[in-house]
C-alpha positions as CSV (number, residue, x, y, z in Angstrom):
1,M,131.6,60.6,84.3
2,K,133.3,58.7,87.1
3,P,132.5,55.1,87.8
4,R,131.2,54.2,91.3
5,K,133.2,51.9,93.4
6,A,131.6,48.7,94.7
7,S,132.6,49.6,98.2
8,E,130.7,52.9,98.0
9,L,127.6,51.1,96.7
10,R,127.7,48.5,99.4
11,Q,127.3,51.2,102.0
12,L,123.9,52.2,100.6
13,T,120.7,50.7,101.7
14,T,118.7,48.4,99.5
15,E,116.1,51.1,98.8
16,E,118.8,53.6,97.9
17,L,120.3,51.0,95.5
18,R,117.0,50.4,93.8
19,Q,116.5,54.1,93.3
20,L,120.0,54.5,92.0
21,L,119.4,51.5,89.6
22,R,116.3,53.2,88.2
23,E,118.1,56.5,87.7
24,Q,121.1,54.8,86.0
25,E,118.8,52.8,83.7
26,Q,117.0,56.1,82.7
27,L,120.4,57.7,82.1
28,L,121.5,54.8,79.9
29,Q,118.4,55.2,77.8
30,K,119.0,58.9,77.5
31,L,122.7,58.3,76.5
32,H,121.7,55.7,73.9
33,F,119.2,58.2,72.4
34,Q,121.8,60.9,72.2
35,H,124.3,58.5,70.7
36,E,121.9,57.6,68.0
37,L,121.3,61.3,67.2
38,K,125.1,61.8,67.1
39,Q,124.8,64.3,70.0
40,L,126.8,62.3,72.5
41,E,130.4,63.6,72.8
42,N,131.6,61.2,75.5
43,T,130.8,57.8,74.2
44,A,132.7,56.2,77.2
45,A,129.8,57.3,79.4
46,L,127.7,54.5,77.9
47,R,130.2,51.9,79.2
48,T,130.6,53.5,82.6
49,V,126.8,53.6,83.2
50,R,126.4,50.0,82.0
51,K,129.2,48.9,84.4
52,D,127.5,50.9,87.3
53,I,124.2,49.1,86.6
54,A,126.0,45.7,86.6
55,R,127.7,46.6,90.0
56,I,124.4,47.6,91.5
57,K,122.6,44.5,90.3
58,T,125.5,42.3,91.6
59,I,125.2,43.8,95.1
60,L,121.4,43.4,95.1
61,H,121.9,39.8,94.1
62,E,124.4,39.2,96.8
63,R,121.9,40.5,99.3
64,G,119.4,38.0,97.9
65,I,117.1,40.6,96.4
66,R,115.5,40.1,93.0
67,V,115.8,43.0,90.6
């Protein structure tokens, strides 16, 4: 899983960022669940998704939009 760059995220519209945020949060829940069941092979994916979520929230905050 490759992390997204902030420059790529800044090119997206606000609605696209909100949709991506929802998707990433759902993915994080799924990865947490797999990790608890010892089915997750790439545990670094958890960190990557968390950082992506943080980047998206930061960009939305910069635009003055509440999450």
